[in-house]
Wavefront OBJ file of the C-alpha trace (Angstrom):
o trace
v 127.328 101.144 60.896
v 126.425 103.888 63.180
v 122.758 103.868 64.640
v 120.113 105.116 62.695
v 118.123 107.099 65.405
v 114.665 107.104 63.398
v 115.129 103.673 63.284
v 113.052 101.174 65.829
v 115.444 98.943 68.014
v 112.590 96.641 68.859
v 113.243 95.105 65.509
v 116.800 93.543 66.871
v 115.928 93.522 70.004
v 112.240 91.640 69.749
v 113.911 88.003 69.574
v 115.461 88.505 72.647
v 112.808 89.988 75.153
v 110.739 86.640 73.396
v 113.510 84.757 74.623
v 113.382 85.662 77.799
v 109.727 85.318 78.498
v 110.302 81.755 76.982
v 111.643 81.213 79.928
v 109.501 82.563 81.993
v 109.387 80.709 85.017
v 113.261 81.513 86.141
v 112.733 84.932 85.107
v 109.444 85.095 87.380
v 111.635 83.078 90.403
v 114.422 85.655 89.945
v 112.547 88.721 90.032
v 110.480 87.398 92.912
v 113.814 86.674 94.895
v 115.277 89.809 94.329
v 112.000 91.831 95.127
v 111.870 89.801 98.290
v 115.812 90.633 99.383
v 115.280 93.930 98.599
v 111.775 95.369 99.151
v 110.350 95.323 102.871
v 106.954 94.911 102.751
v 106.988 92.304 99.856
v 109.083 90.671 101.801
v 106.432 89.755 104.359
v 103.111 89.894 102.613
v 101.760 86.463 102.090
v 99.699 87.621 99.373
v 99.701 85.378 96.301
v 97.418 88.133 94.718
v 100.479 90.667 94.502
v 102.795 88.088 92.830
v 99.880 87.146 89.880
v 100.384 91.213 89.509
v 103.674 91.522 89.126
v 103.739 88.349 86.799
v 101.202 89.972 84.585
v 103.592 93.218 84.792
v 106.460 90.824 83.021
v 104.261 89.238 80.356
v 103.032 92.793 79.529
v 106.922 93.311 78.674
v 107.225 90.603 76.796
v 103.717 90.196 74.907
v 103.426 94.228 74.542
v 105.979 96.866 73.482
v 108.438 97.718 76.219
v 110.606 100.168 73.837
v 107.633 102.663 73.560
v 104.707 104.316 75.273
v 102.537 101.684 77.682
v 99.620 100.620 75.926
v 96.080 100.355 77.297
v 96.949 96.739 78.404
v 100.038 97.529 80.141
v 98.332 100.328 82.164
v 95.451 97.883 83.174
v 98.330 95.420 84.358
v 99.890 97.813 86.360
v 96.703 99.345 87.947
v 95.732 95.430 88.890
v 99.240 95.599 90.507
v 99.107 98.655 92.225
v 95.234 97.759 93.554
v 96.558 94.054 95.044
v 99.458 95.558 96.682
v 97.421 98.373 98.375
v 94.757 95.760 99.851
v 97.835 93.434 100.601
v 99.294 96.292 102.543
v 102.786 96.534 100.562
v 103.991 100.336 100.651
v 103.261 102.676 97.420
v 107.435 103.118 97.516
v 107.354 99.509 97.314
v 105.373 98.820 95.090
v 107.450 101.341 92.884
v 110.555 99.898 94.092
v 109.055 96.532 92.935
v 107.777 96.992 89.431
v 111.077 98.734 88.409
v 113.114 95.787 89.895
v 111.065 93.483 87.773
v 111.687 95.643 84.840
v 115.071 96.396 84.933
v 115.707 92.439 85.477
v 114.383 92.085 82.509
v 116.053 94.376 80.152
v 119.312 93.101 81.929
v 118.977 89.760 80.550
v 117.211 91.021 77.173
v 120.578 92.984 76.910
v 122.851 90.537 77.991
v 121.234 88.405 75.462
v 121.591 90.931 72.390
v 124.956 91.723 73.471
v 126.111 87.728 72.968
v 124.052 88.118 69.756
v 126.227 90.720 68.180
v 123.266 93.768 68.587
v 125.357 96.849 68.468
v 126.299 98.575 71.132
v 123.896 101.654 70.135
v 121.041 100.196 69.494
v 121.556 98.283 73.044
v 121.893 101.841 74.696
v 118.728 103.181 72.657
v 116.413 99.850 73.733
v 117.539 99.913 77.332
v 116.692 103.791 77.189
v 113.260 103.300 76.140
v 112.541 100.462 78.252
v 113.128 102.455 81.264
v 111.379 104.962 80.269
v 108.191 102.450 79.762
v 108.935 100.574 83.045
v 109.119 104.143 84.997
v 105.380 105.083 83.101
v 103.903 101.346 84.192
v 105.368 102.019 87.768
v 103.756 105.345 87.927
v 100.156 104.130 86.633
v 100.963 101.005 89.799
v 101.588 103.841 92.016
v 98.619 105.895 91.465
v 96.439 102.660 91.642
v 97.840 101.887 95.074
v 96.853 105.828 95.720
v 93.345 105.499 94.683
v 92.629 101.880 96.308
v 94.438 102.789 99.813
v 92.990 106.826 100.821
v 90.038 106.615 102.654
v 86.792 106.997 100.495
v 86.011 110.242 99.434
v 88.678 111.977 100.974
v 92.809 112.504 100.629
v 93.998 113.164 104.390
v 97.130 115.164 103.244
v 95.642 116.934 100.238
v 93.683 118.342 103.327
v 96.230 119.055 105.272
v 97.913 121.081 102.428
v 94.929 122.982 101.914
v 94.485 124.023 105.175
v 98.059 125.720 105.070
v 97.376 129.271 105.570
v 98.547 131.880 108.392
v 95.450 132.079 110.846
v 94.244 128.646 110.726
v 94.284 127.330 114.215
v 97.553 124.654 115.425
v 94.454 122.255 116.776
v 93.107 121.907 113.369
v 96.388 121.308 111.738
v 97.086 118.936 114.263
v 94.267 116.562 113.560
v 94.842 116.810 109.813
v 98.288 115.648 110.732
v 97.433 112.964 112.568
v 94.959 111.699 109.849
v 97.537 112.363 107.335
v 99.675 109.846 109.373
v 101.984 112.636 110.079
v 103.467 113.121 114.126
v 101.821 117.073 114.720
v 104.992 117.219 117.581
v 107.629 116.720 114.957
v 109.150 119.385 112.701
v 108.573 119.038 109.073
v 110.252 119.965 105.913
v 107.526 121.470 102.989
v 108.723 121.443 99.200
v 106.901 122.618 96.027
v 108.195 120.574 93.007
v 107.562 121.996 89.267
v 109.140 120.860 86.355
v 111.942 122.443 84.749
v 110.911 124.545 81.491
v 107.342 123.457 81.117
v 104.344 124.489 83.292
v 103.371 120.289 83.216
v 104.545 118.451 86.155
v 106.691 115.453 84.905
v 104.989 112.853 85.917
v 107.856 110.001 86.275
v 110.237 112.706 88.243
v 106.970 113.314 90.433
v 106.491 109.944 91.258
v 109.788 109.071 91.987
v 110.010 112.123 94.071
v 107.152 110.844 96.245
v 108.192 107.453 96.587
v 111.579 108.043 97.586
v 110.344 109.352 101.123
v 107.975 107.331 103.639
v 106.424 109.126 105.962
v 105.384 112.155 103.891
v 102.165 114.185 103.040
v 101.803 114.988 99.565
v 99.272 116.634 97.157
v 98.818 118.529 94.430
v 98.455 122.523 93.842
v 98.485 125.021 91.559
v 100.424 122.371 88.928
v 103.118 121.878 91.238
v 103.682 118.997 93.855
v 103.633 119.888 97.522
v 104.917 117.773 99.940
v 105.143 117.470 103.649
v 108.400 115.733 104.697
v 110.603 114.562 107.492
v 113.504 115.812 105.983
v 115.032 117.537 102.895
v 114.430 115.842 99.563
v 117.856 115.449 96.869
v 117.479 116.201 93.079
v 114.785 114.428 91.332
v 115.364 114.135 87.682
v 114.470 117.695 86.102
v 112.151 118.950 88.687
v 112.828 122.227 89.968
v 112.221 121.538 93.840
v 111.815 124.626 96.393
v 112.163 123.606 100.187
v 111.609 125.617 103.475
v 111.627 124.033 107.171
v 112.181 122.827 109.018
v 109.075 123.881 111.168
v 106.670 123.394 113.835
v 103.090 122.522 112.784
v 102.530 126.320 113.510
v 105.124 127.212 110.928
v 103.799 124.983 108.279
v 102.043 127.767 106.331
v 104.989 129.919 105.730
v 107.233 127.254 105.466
v 104.761 126.616 102.506
v 105.021 130.268 100.876
v 108.757 130.106 101.390
v 108.952 126.869 99.635
v 106.827 128.035 96.489
v 109.075 131.655 96.357
v 111.658 129.319 96.030
v 110.409 126.979 93.782
v 109.088 129.948 91.389
v 112.544 132.053 91.819
v 114.838 128.897 90.654
v 112.153 127.691 88.254
v 112.639 130.970 86.334
v 116.800 131.486 86.664
v 118.422 128.212 87.971
v 116.603 125.210 86.721
v 116.437 121.510 87.706
v 117.642 120.840 91.747
v 116.731 121.598 95.176
v 116.973 125.452 96.031
v 115.859 127.640 99.418
v 115.553 131.055 100.126
v 119.204 131.178 101.622
v 120.750 129.628 98.883
v 119.072 131.747 96.206
v 119.887 134.898 98.186
v 119.400 137.807 96.090
v 117.683 136.165 93.159
v 114.265 135.808 95.102
v 114.216 139.729 95.194
v 115.402 140.320 91.497
v 112.852 137.846 90.670
v 109.878 139.115 92.623
v 110.909 142.763 91.605
v 111.147 142.998 88.008
v 112.003 146.678 88.896
v 114.976 145.746 90.999
v 116.070 143.684 88.272
v 116.040 146.302 85.521
v 118.012 148.526 87.741
v 120.578 146.417 88.403
v 120.956 145.287 84.529
v 120.839 149.029 83.706
v 123.192 149.964 86.399
v 125.798 147.084 86.541
v 125.279 144.933 83.000
v 124.744 147.687 80.346
v 127.994 149.256 80.949
v 129.699 146.154 79.949
v 127.520 145.716 77.106
v 128.938 148.887 75.658
v 131.912 146.701 74.827
v 130.817 143.562 73.226
v 133.864 142.863 71.564
v 135.583 142.306 74.605
v 132.927 139.633 76.212
v 133.071 141.454 79.372
v 129.793 140.303 80.514
v 131.389 135.962 79.653
v 134.874 136.984 81.039
v 133.014 138.804 84.475
v 130.413 135.725 85.451
v 133.565 132.965 84.217
v 135.840 135.094 86.867
v 132.917 135.268 89.566
v 132.683 131.139 89.113
v 136.650 130.321 89.293
v 138.004 133.381 90.755
v 141.496 132.620 88.771
v 143.081 134.774 85.920
v 144.406 131.649 83.933
v 141.748 129.082 85.075
v 139.470 131.681 83.401
v 141.773 132.263 80.175
v 141.675 128.218 80.124
v 138.014 128.560 79.810
v 137.624 131.290 77.642
v 140.561 129.909 75.231
v 142.296 133.357 75.410
v 145.679 134.673 76.952
v 145.928 135.205 80.513
v 147.184 138.985 79.580
v 143.706 139.208 77.622
v 141.847 138.058 81.134
v 143.662 140.717 82.607
v 143.477 143.539 80.037
v 139.460 142.508 80.497
v 139.110 142.988 84.127
v 140.859 146.446 83.614
v 138.573 147.955 81.676
v 135.433 146.179 83.357
v 136.906 148.172 86.855
v 137.705 151.757 84.438
v 133.806 151.116 83.905
v 132.390 149.748 87.066
v 134.933 151.350 89.530
v 133.393 149.441 92.566
v 132.974 146.208 90.944
v 135.015 144.182 93.068
v 133.077 145.042 96.185
v 130.919 142.627 98.088
v 128.097 144.683 97.104
v 129.068 145.240 93.349
v 129.602 141.429 93.532
v 126.575 140.446 94.599
v 124.646 142.929 92.749
v 126.791 141.772 89.136
v 126.071 138.193 90.500
v 122.340 138.667 90.304
v 122.186 140.131 87.083
v 124.529 138.131 85.319
v 122.384 134.984 86.839
v 119.038 136.589 85.099
v 120.703 137.643 81.876
v 121.572 134.116 81.506
v 118.387 132.721 82.107
v 116.643 135.194 79.861
v 119.446 134.616 76.942
v 121.077 130.739 77.637
v 123.526 131.930 74.599
v 125.275 133.848 76.901
v 126.761 131.112 79.143
l 1 2 3 4 5 6 7 8 9 10 11 12 13 14 15 16 17 18 19 20 21 22 23 24 25 26 27 28 29 30 31 32 33 34 35 36 37 38 39 40 41 42 43 44 45 46 47 48 49 50 51 52 53 54 55 56 57 58 59 60 61 62 63 64 65 66 67 68 69 70 71 72 73 74 75 76 77 78 79 80 81 82 83 84 85 86 87 88 89 90 91 92 93 94 95 96 97 98 99 100 101 102 103 104 105 106 107 108 109 110 111 112 113 114 115 116 117 118 119 120 121 122 123 124 125 126 127 128 129 130 131 132 133 134 135 136 137 138 139 140 141 142 143 144 145 146 147 148 149 150 151 152 153 154 155 156 157 158 159 160 161 162 163 164 165 166 167 168 169 170 171 172 173 174 175 176 177 178 179 180 181 182 183 184 185 186 187 188 189 190 191 192 193 194 195 196 197 198 199 200 201 202 203 204 205 206 207 208 209 210 211 212 213 214 215 216 217 218 219 220 221 222 223 224 225 226 227 228 229 230 231 232 233 234 235 236 237 238 239 240 241 242 243 244 245 246 247 248 249 250 251 252 253 254 255 256 257 258 259 260 261 262 263 264 265 266 267 268 269 270 271 272 273 274 275 276 277 278 279 280 281 282 283 284 285 286 287 288 289 290 291 292 293 294 295 296 297 298 299 300 301 302 303 304 305 306 307 308 309 310 311 312 313 314 315 316 317 318 319 320 321 322 323 324 325 326 327 328 329 330 331 332 333 334 335 336 337 338 339 340 341 342 343 344 345 346 347 348 349 350 351 352 353 354 355 356 357 358 359 360 361 362 363 364 365 366 367 368 369 370 371 372 373 374 375 376 377 378
């Protein structure tokens, strides 16, 4: 029977959650062994409170609803674990790893029992997705509490450093702030600005993943974005649009922040999730920042092709730029290769210079903006 998305998978999976928790001693021992083996600062902490906190989160998985949004009790348990971890000297990124490991261990055993009991695969998949979302939200709550507990009272050194990144700030001031934020003032750093794709609100889960994937970094929120100073460039992270710049010396971090922000804003509008810098965006930055330039390119390069919409010239050119071969374009558009050749000949009649490097660059930029404005054209 097909899975009904409106049905709650909890009904079929709940007995298996309870069965796993009934053998909690074995579960806690297995989670502890995994965490010690894979999470550095957990392996060296002697604090029993840290492990009590982890057990509380495992208990919330069983006693709460791991297939829904975390409850107040779930978040309280996560916050307590975060505070205990900070006091015991557990690194913030290790705390996140440990919480996610614990949640995944429970999930794996629950799903194994459910499979053995004949629970349909689509129900198990829906339950696993929901459980992972729950675990990530709890990890974010634990990390936030950890940061609050571990920050110097009344001050956020990373936020102070990032707030000071504007041209003209004396390097000596920045060096002092960098040292307070535990960054090497003499090193070269990368600056990132992360925004959520498609919305103005930063996604907490993806932002937490980005923050705790990089040690030796300073982070702060600014103008609705997550801003970081990192020792290396980050990789893509979920639905985040990440602008990057650097590496730069301390004296150049203010300019790097401007560049990273420009890249993030242009990519947010035109490309979507992923890591982007000014070099990779090329002409798209100018088109994004100069609406008059975009209007000129659109009028000069795309309007002539739109006049013959029945030939699908815009889509043909867009696909040809990406694939570069007539046969490949024909296969993707499900037309005969001669149809593609005829269309490209028509493009050349309308835009005689269209194969020149300059025209290709302008066409590419105009087509990217056109696709961002109307995704149905892709």
